[in-house]
N, C-alpha and C positions, 0 to 999 in steps of 0.2 A: 389854656395851657399852650405856653410855649415849649415847642419840639427843638430839641437839641439833636445835634449829633453828636459823634463819639469825640469831638473836639471841642464841642463848645458851641459851633456856629450854628444860627436860625434858622429852621425850616422856612423854605419859602416858597415851592410848590411840587407837585407832581406833575411831571411831562409822561405821556406817552407816545413816544416816535419811535420809529423803526428801530430796530435793535442796533445799539452802537458798536462799533467796530472800533473805534478810535482807543488806542490804551492808556490814552492821556486821563482816562474816569479812574479816580485814585484808588475804589475800592466799591464792593460789590456784596449783599446782601441776597440770600436766598429763602423765601417762606415755601416751608415745605408741608403741605397740607395731604393731610389724613382723615377719616371719620373719626377720629379720637382728638381732634384739632389740631394747634400748628406746634410747630417742634419751636424749644426754647431750650439754649445750651446753657450752662451755668458759667459764667467767667469769673474765674476768682481773681484774676487781676482786677478788675472791676467792680467783684461783688456784686452782678446782676446776672437775671436772666434776660438773654438776647437773643437774635435770630443769627444762622449760623452765618459766615462770613469775614471777607477782612481786607487788609491790601492788597493792592496787585503787585506781581513783580514785575520787573523790567520784563519788555518784549510780551506779556499778555496781554490777551484782548480783555475784556468785561465775562465775558462767555467763561475762556479758563481760568480766568480769578475766580469765580463762581464755584466753578467745579471744583476748582483745586482745595477751596476753602471748604466746601461740604466735605471732600473725600477727608479734608485732616483733620477736621473736627467733630465728624460723625460717622465714618466711615460707610458711609453711601457714596459709592463708585456708579455715577451714571454721568452722560453727558446728555439728555436727554430735559434739559431744563428750558423753560418757557421764557420770553424775556419780559416783563411786567411794566415795567416803567423805567424811568428815570428820575431821581429826587432832586431837587434841588436845594443846596443849603448858602448860606454866605451872608456878608459882603466879606470878599470878594467870591463870585459865582464860583460853586464846587459841587459835583455830581456824582451821585451814587447809584450805580445800577443795581436792577432789582429785577429777580428774578423768582420765578415759582415753578414747584417741582409737585404734583398732586400723584398721591398715592393710594391703592385700594385700602392697604393695610400697614400698621406701623412697622416700621423695618427694625432690622437687628443695626443697634447703636453699639458705636467703640468709645469707651469713656478714652479721655486722653488729657495730657496737662491742658490746652485749650480749655478742653469742654469736660469740667467736672464731673457733671451730672446732666439729666436730658429730664423734661417734662412737655406734656401735652397741653396747650391752654387753646381755651374754647373763646374764638375770638367776639363771641357774642357776649361775652362776659368783661367786667372790666377788670385790668389787670390788676395784679396784686402787688403790696409792697415787695421791692428787690425787681421787680419787672423794668425793661429799659419802657419809659413809655413811649419815646418816641420811635422806638423799633415795632412795638407792637401795635402802635396807629397807623406807619407803614404799611403792615401785615393787612393788618383791615383794608386799608386801601388798596391794597394790591389784590386781593380774594375779592375785591367789587367790580375789578375790571376782567370783563371776559369771564365771569363767577363759571 
């Protein structure tokens, strides 16, 4: 199975360097993990379940991008995100910052135009039709880093 990003670029590798502060990383995703599973949002534009996250705004760091997207798409307000890895897609190389948020319980979530619905996915089970295969696989890999 070939993993593709939201633009159709193939996945190349997952890197776990120090947290990037370079604002040239164009997007970020957040793996929200609770005992209920990994949070997925339903994106109506792409008609699929995916991780919270999206494109950075000018001047944002990857961490600020992830924090803002998480708040906008779920209502979760925290800056306590752990940097997990950079996913490399391409060619040409393009990077996606991956963050992790571990919570003891499922938070209150707020539906909005970007996230029409929410679900909790058990990463030990295969993704079901309609789930982003790339993002569920990235979530699995992130959860294996410092579990």
